[in-house]
DRENTORGU-37272 format. One record per residue: residue in one letter; x, y negated, z of N, C-alpha, C in turn; residue number from 1. Coordinates in steps of 0.05 Angstrom, whole numbers, plus 5000, padded with zeros to 4 digits. Atoms other than C-alpha are relative to their C-alpha. Layout:
BEGIN
gukol res: a | neast: X | nnorth: Y | nup: Z | caeast: X | canorth: Y | caup: Z | ceast: X | cnorth: Y | cup: Z | n: NUM;
...
***
This chain:
BEGIN
gukol res: x | neast: 5023 | nnorth: 5010 | nup: 4986 | caeast: 1538 | canorth: 1742 | caup: 7189 | ceast: 5006 | cnorth: 4972 | cup: 5010 | n: 1;
gukol res: x | neast: 4995 | nnorth: 5027 | nup: 4992 | caeast: 1532 | canorth: 1668 | caup: 7202 | ceast: 4991 | cnorth: 4995 | cup: 5029 | n: 2;
gukol res: x | neast: 5007 | nnorth: 5008 | nup: 4973 | caeast: 1524 | canorth: 1632 | caup: 7269 | ceast: 4974 | cnorth: 4984 | cup: 5000 | n: 3;
gukol res: x | neast: 5024 | nnorth: 5016 | nup: 5002 | caeast: 1462 | canorth: 1596 | caup: 7243 | ceast: 4977 | cnorth: 5014 | cup: 5015 | n: 4;
gukol res: x | neast: 5024 | nnorth: 4990 | nup: 4987 | caeast: 1399 | canorth: 1605 | caup: 7284 | ceast: 4978 | cnorth: 5006 | cup: 4979 | n: 5;
gukol res: x | neast: 5021 | nnorth: 4992 | nup: 5018 | caeast: 1346 | canorth: 1642 | caup: 7245 | ceast: 4973 | cnorth: 5000 | cup: 5014 | n: 6;
gukol res: x | neast: 5026 | nnorth: 5001 | nup: 4988 | caeast: 1273 | canorth: 1628 | caup: 7259 | ceast: 4987 | cnorth: 5027 | cup: 4997 | n: 7;
gukol res: x | neast: 5014 | nnorth: 4974 | nup: 5001 | caeast: 1236 | canorth: 1692 | caup: 7276 | ceast: 4970 | cnorth: 4995 | cup: 4999 | n: 8;
gukol res: x | neast: 5029 | nnorth: 5004 | nup: 5003 | caeast: 1164 | canorth: 1694 | caup: 7252 | ceast: 4984 | cnorth: 5012 | cup: 5022 | n: 9;
gukol res: x | neast: 5017 | nnorth: 4991 | nup: 4978 | caeast: 1107 | canorth: 1705 | caup: 7300 | ceast: 4993 | cnorth: 5030 | cup: 4998 | n: 10;
gukol res: x | neast: 5006 | nnorth: 4972 | nup: 5003 | caeast: 1090 | canorth: 1774 | caup: 7271 | ceast: 5024 | cnorth: 5017 | cup: 5009 | n: 11;
gukol res: x | neast: 4976 | nnorth: 4986 | nup: 4992 | caeast: 1162 | canorth: 1796 | caup: 7281 | ceast: 5003 | cnorth: 4998 | cup: 5030 | n: 12;
gukol res: x | neast: 4998 | nnorth: 5002 | nup: 4971 | caeast: 1161 | canorth: 1769 | caup: 7352 | ceast: 4981 | cnorth: 5019 | cup: 5014 | n: 13;
gukol res: x | neast: 5020 | nnorth: 4981 | nup: 4989 | caeast: 1098 | canorth: 1809 | caup: 7366 | ceast: 5011 | cnorth: 5029 | cup: 5000 | n: 14;
gukol res: x | neast: 4989 | nnorth: 4973 | nup: 5003 | caeast: 1132 | canorth: 1872 | caup: 7340 | ceast: 5022 | cnorth: 5005 | cup: 5020 | n: 15;
gukol res: x | neast: 4978 | nnorth: 4998 | nup: 4981 | caeast: 1195 | canorth: 1860 | caup: 7382 | ceast: 4989 | cnorth: 5002 | cup: 5028 | n: 16;
gukol res: x | neast: 5012 | nnorth: 4999 | nup: 4974 | caeast: 1153 | canorth: 1846 | caup: 7443 | ceast: 4986 | cnorth: 5027 | cup: 5006 | n: 17;
gukol res: x | neast: 5013 | nnorth: 4974 | nup: 4997 | caeast: 1113 | canorth: 1910 | caup: 7431 | ceast: 5021 | cnorth: 5022 | cup: 5005 | n: 18;
gukol res: x | neast: 4979 | nnorth: 4981 | nup: 4996 | caeast: 1177 | canorth: 1951 | caup: 7426 | ceast: 5011 | cnorth: 4998 | cup: 5028 | n: 19;
gukol res: x | neast: 4990 | nnorth: 5005 | nup: 4973 | caeast: 1203 | canorth: 1919 | caup: 7490 | ceast: 4980 | cnorth: 5010 | cup: 5021 | n: 20;
gukol res: x | neast: 5021 | nnorth: 4991 | nup: 4981 | caeast: 1137 | canorth: 1932 | caup: 7526 | ceast: 4998 | cnorth: 5030 | cup: 5002 | n: 21;
gukol res: x | neast: 5000 | nnorth: 4971 | nup: 5000 | caeast: 1138 | canorth: 2004 | caup: 7505 | ceast: 5024 | cnorth: 5012 | cup: 5015 | n: 22;
gukol res: x | neast: 4977 | nnorth: 4991 | nup: 4986 | caeast: 1209 | canorth: 2014 | caup: 7529 | ceast: 4998 | cnorth: 4995 | cup: 5030 | n: 23;
gukol res: x | neast: 5004 | nnorth: 5007 | nup: 4972 | caeast: 1192 | canorth: 1979 | caup: 7594 | ceast: 4981 | cnorth: 5020 | cup: 5013 | n: 24;
gukol res: x | neast: 5019 | nnorth: 4981 | nup: 4990 | caeast: 1133 | canorth: 2026 | caup: 7603 | ceast: 5014 | cnorth: 5027 | cup: 5004 | n: 25;
gukol res: x | neast: 4986 | nnorth: 4975 | nup: 4997 | caeast: 1178 | canorth: 2086 | caup: 7591 | ceast: 5019 | cnorth: 5000 | cup: 5024 | n: 26;
gukol res: x | neast: 4982 | nnorth: 5002 | nup: 4978 | caeast: 1227 | canorth: 2060 | caup: 7643 | ceast: 4987 | cnorth: 5004 | cup: 5027 | n: 27;
gukol res: x | neast: 5015 | nnorth: 4997 | nup: 4975 | caeast: 1173 | canorth: 2064 | caup: 7696 | ceast: 4986 | cnorth: 5027 | cup: 5002 | n: 28;
gukol res: x | neast: 5012 | nnorth: 4973 | nup: 5000 | caeast: 1152 | canorth: 2136 | caup: 7679 | ceast: 5013 | cnorth: 5018 | cup: 5020 | n: 29;
gukol res: x | neast: 4989 | nnorth: 4983 | nup: 4979 | caeast: 1163 | canorth: 2176 | caup: 7742 | ceast: 4999 | cnorth: 5030 | cup: 4994 | n: 30;
gukol res: x | neast: 5002 | nnorth: 4971 | nup: 5006 | caeast: 1144 | canorth: 2242 | caup: 7709 | ceast: 5024 | cnorth: 5010 | cup: 4984 | n: 31;
gukol res: x | neast: 4976 | nnorth: 4992 | nup: 5015 | caeast: 1207 | canorth: 2241 | caup: 7666 | ceast: 5023 | cnorth: 4982 | cup: 5007 | n: 32;
gukol res: x | neast: 4979 | nnorth: 5018 | nup: 4990 | caeast: 1265 | canorth: 2210 | caup: 7705 | ceast: 5023 | cnorth: 4995 | cup: 4981 | n: 33;
gukol res: x | neast: 4978 | nnorth: 5003 | nup: 5019 | caeast: 1317 | canorth: 2222 | caup: 7650 | ceast: 4994 | cnorth: 4979 | cup: 4980 | n: 34;
gukol res: x | neast: 5009 | nnorth: 5020 | nup: 5020 | caeast: 1278 | canorth: 2182 | caup: 7599 | ceast: 4997 | cnorth: 4973 | cup: 5014 | n: 35;
gukol res: x | neast: 5003 | nnorth: 5025 | nup: 4985 | caeast: 1260 | canorth: 2129 | caup: 7651 | ceast: 5027 | cnorth: 4987 | cup: 5005 | n: 36;
gukol res: x | neast: 4973 | nnorth: 5010 | nup: 4994 | caeast: 1333 | canorth: 2121 | caup: 7670 | ceast: 5013 | cnorth: 4988 | cup: 4974 | n: 37;
gukol res: x | neast: 4989 | nnorth: 5008 | nup: 5026 | caeast: 1353 | canorth: 2114 | caup: 7596 | ceast: 4989 | cnorth: 4972 | cup: 4992 | n: 38;
gukol res: x | neast: 5012 | nnorth: 5025 | nup: 5008 | caeast: 1304 | canorth: 2056 | caup: 7586 | ceast: 4999 | cnorth: 4978 | cup: 5022 | n: 39;
gukol res: x | neast: 4999 | nnorth: 5021 | nup: 4980 | caeast: 1320 | canorth: 2017 | caup: 7649 | ceast: 5010 | cnorth: 4973 | cup: 4989 | n: 40;
gukol res: x | neast: 4991 | nnorth: 5025 | nup: 5014 | caeast: 1356 | canorth: 1967 | caup: 7604 | ceast: 4983 | cnorth: 4996 | cup: 4975 | n: 41;
gukol res: x | neast: 5019 | nnorth: 5002 | nup: 5022 | caeast: 1295 | canorth: 1955 | caup: 7561 | ceast: 5007 | cnorth: 4978 | cup: 4980 | n: 42;
gukol res: x | neast: 4992 | nnorth: 5022 | nup: 5019 | caeast: 1320 | canorth: 1889 | caup: 7531 | ceast: 5023 | cnorth: 5009 | cup: 4983 | n: 43;
gukol res: x | neast: 4977 | nnorth: 4990 | nup: 5015 | caeast: 1386 | canorth: 1921 | caup: 7510 | ceast: 4991 | cnorth: 5020 | cup: 4979 | n: 44;
gukol res: x | neast: 5009 | nnorth: 4979 | nup: 5019 | caeast: 1351 | canorth: 1981 | caup: 7479 | ceast: 4982 | cnorth: 4988 | cup: 4978 | n: 45;
gukol res: x | neast: 5016 | nnorth: 5013 | nup: 5021 | caeast: 1302 | canorth: 1935 | caup: 7443 | ceast: 5018 | cnorth: 4986 | cup: 4980 | n: 46;
gukol res: x | neast: 4981 | nnorth: 5013 | nup: 5018 | caeast: 1360 | canorth: 1895 | caup: 7415 | ceast: 5012 | cnorth: 5020 | cup: 4981 | n: 47;
gukol res: x | neast: 4988 | nnorth: 4979 | nup: 5017 | caeast: 1392 | canorth: 1959 | caup: 7389 | ceast: 4980 | cnorth: 5011 | cup: 4980 | n: 48;
gukol res: x | neast: 5020 | nnorth: 4988 | nup: 5017 | caeast: 1327 | canorth: 1988 | caup: 7362 | ceast: 4991 | cnorth: 4981 | cup: 4977 | n: 49;
gukol res: x | neast: 5010 | nnorth: 5020 | nup: 5019 | caeast: 1307 | canorth: 1923 | caup: 7326 | ceast: 5022 | cnorth: 4987 | cup: 4983 | n: 50;
gukol res: x | neast: 4978 | nnorth: 5012 | nup: 5015 | caeast: 1376 | canorth: 1903 | caup: 7302 | ceast: 5002 | cnorth: 4970 | cup: 5003 | n: 51;
gukol res: x | neast: 4997 | nnorth: 5028 | nup: 4995 | caeast: 1374 | canorth: 1834 | caup: 7333 | ceast: 5017 | cnorth: 4995 | cup: 5026 | n: 52;
gukol res: x | neast: 4983 | nnorth: 5005 | nup: 4977 | caeast: 1416 | canorth: 1800 | caup: 7386 | ceast: 4985 | cnorth: 5002 | cup: 5026 | n: 53;
gukol res: x | neast: 5012 | nnorth: 4998 | nup: 4973 | caeast: 1403 | canorth: 1810 | caup: 7460 | ceast: 4989 | cnorth: 4972 | cup: 5008 | n: 54;
gukol res: x | neast: 5010 | nnorth: 5027 | nup: 4995 | caeast: 1395 | canorth: 1734 | caup: 7465 | ceast: 4973 | cnorth: 4995 | cup: 4988 | n: 55;
gukol res: x | neast: 5026 | nnorth: 5002 | nup: 5013 | caeast: 1338 | canorth: 1736 | caup: 7416 | ceast: 4978 | cnorth: 5015 | cup: 5015 | n: 56;
gukol res: x | neast: 5020 | nnorth: 4984 | nup: 4985 | caeast: 1304 | canorth: 1792 | caup: 7454 | ceast: 4993 | cnorth: 4986 | cup: 5026 | n: 57;
gukol res: x | neast: 5006 | nnorth: 5014 | nup: 4974 | caeast: 1311 | canorth: 1754 | caup: 7520 | ceast: 4982 | cnorth: 4976 | cup: 4995 | n: 58;
gukol res: x | neast: 5016 | nnorth: 5024 | nup: 5006 | caeast: 1282 | canorth: 1691 | caup: 7488 | ceast: 4971 | cnorth: 5009 | cup: 4994 | n: 59;
gukol res: x | neast: 5027 | nnorth: 4991 | nup: 5008 | caeast: 1223 | canorth: 1730 | caup: 7457 | ceast: 4985 | cnorth: 5012 | cup: 5024 | n: 60;
gukol res: x | neast: 5014 | nnorth: 4989 | nup: 4977 | caeast: 1207 | canorth: 1769 | caup: 7521 | ceast: 4992 | cnorth: 4979 | cup: 5020 | n: 61;
gukol res: x | neast: 5007 | nnorth: 5022 | nup: 4983 | caeast: 1209 | canorth: 1705 | caup: 7561 | ceast: 4976 | cnorth: 4985 | cup: 4989 | n: 62;
gukol res: x | neast: 5022 | nnorth: 5014 | nup: 5013 | caeast: 1164 | canorth: 1670 | caup: 7511 | ceast: 4974 | cnorth: 5017 | cup: 5002 | n: 63;
gukol res: x | neast: 5023 | nnorth: 4982 | nup: 4999 | caeast: 1117 | canorth: 1731 | caup: 7510 | ceast: 4988 | cnorth: 5001 | cup: 5027 | n: 64;
gukol res: x | neast: 5011 | nnorth: 4998 | nup: 4973 | caeast: 1110 | canorth: 1733 | caup: 7585 | ceast: 4987 | cnorth: 4974 | cup: 5009 | n: 65;
gukol res: x | neast: 5012 | nnorth: 5026 | nup: 4993 | caeast: 1091 | canorth: 1659 | caup: 7587 | ceast: 4978 | cnorth: 4992 | cup: 4981 | n: 66;
gukol res: x | neast: 5019 | nnorth: 5007 | nup: 5021 | caeast: 1048 | canorth: 1658 | caup: 7524 | ceast: 4971 | cnorth: 5007 | cup: 5008 | n: 67;
gukol res: x | neast: 5028 | nnorth: 4993 | nup: 4995 | caeast: 0972 | canorth: 1656 | caup: 7528 | ceast: 4993 | cnorth: 5026 | cup: 4985 | n: 68;
gukol res: x | neast: 5008 | nnorth: 4975 | nup: 5013 | caeast: 0938 | canorth: 1722 | caup: 7511 | ceast: 4979 | cnorth: 4994 | cup: 4978 | n: 69;
gukol res: x | neast: 5020 | nnorth: 5001 | nup: 5021 | caeast: 0900 | canorth: 1730 | caup: 7446 | ceast: 4976 | cnorth: 5015 | cup: 5010 | n: 70;
gukol res: x | neast: 5024 | nnorth: 4987 | nup: 4989 | caeast: 0828 | canorth: 1746 | caup: 7468 | ceast: 4992 | cnorth: 5025 | cup: 4984 | n: 71;
gukol res: x | neast: 5007 | nnorth: 4977 | nup: 5017 | caeast: 0819 | canorth: 1796 | caup: 7410 | ceast: 5018 | cnorth: 5024 | cup: 5005 | n: 72;
gukol res: x | neast: 4981 | nnorth: 4978 | nup: 4997 | caeast: 0882 | canorth: 1837 | caup: 7420 | ceast: 5012 | cnorth: 5003 | cup: 5028 | n: 73;
gukol res: x | neast: 4989 | nnorth: 5000 | nup: 4973 | caeast: 0901 | canorth: 1820 | caup: 7492 | ceast: 5030 | cnorth: 5002 | cup: 5000 | n: 74;
gukol res: x | neast: 4971 | nnorth: 5002 | nup: 5002 | caeast: 0972 | canorth: 1810 | caup: 7468 | ceast: 5008 | cnorth: 4971 | cup: 5000 | n: 75;
gukol res: x | neast: 4991 | nnorth: 5028 | nup: 5000 | caeast: 1014 | canorth: 1747 | caup: 7475 | ceast: 4997 | cnorth: 4987 | cup: 4972 | n: 76;
gukol res: x | neast: 5002 | nnorth: 5016 | nup: 5025 | caeast: 1001 | canorth: 1693 | caup: 7422 | ceast: 5027 | cnorth: 4986 | cup: 4996 | n: 77;
gukol res: x | neast: 4975 | nnorth: 5013 | nup: 5006 | caeast: 1068 | canorth: 1674 | caup: 7392 | ceast: 4996 | cnorth: 4978 | cup: 4980 | n: 78;
gukol res: x | neast: 5001 | nnorth: 5021 | nup: 5019 | caeast: 1079 | canorth: 1610 | caup: 7355 | ceast: 5027 | cnorth: 4997 | cup: 4987 | n: 79;
gukol res: x | neast: 4976 | nnorth: 5005 | nup: 5015 | caeast: 1130 | canorth: 1592 | caup: 7303 | ceast: 5001 | cnorth: 4970 | cup: 4995 | n: 80;
gukol res: x | neast: 4996 | nnorth: 5029 | nup: 5004 | caeast: 1157 | canorth: 1521 | caup: 7301 | ceast: 5014 | cnorth: 4996 | cup: 4974 | n: 81;
gukol res: x | neast: 4987 | nnorth: 5006 | nup: 5026 | caeast: 1172 | canorth: 1494 | caup: 7232 | ceast: 5015 | cnorth: 4974 | cup: 5003 | n: 82;
gukol res: x | neast: 4983 | nnorth: 5024 | nup: 4998 | caeast: 1226 | canorth: 1443 | caup: 7222 | ceast: 4995 | cnorth: 4980 | cup: 4978 | n: 83;
***
């Protein structure tokens, strides 16, 4: 595996952010404390589930929380910068 930075496409970012959001929701579920406790580290679990680095997950979740919402889906609008 190289140290080169790989550009992650907007669709992939949406999927990663959705996985993170789901894990985050599970971590706040008071009806099942064992599951909630397991998902307290939502970014780490997202990294493991999606097979990407924790740094990428942190960057995507930060971008997703700051991104404008798509009016049709009410999900963050991710952009991909081309070089």
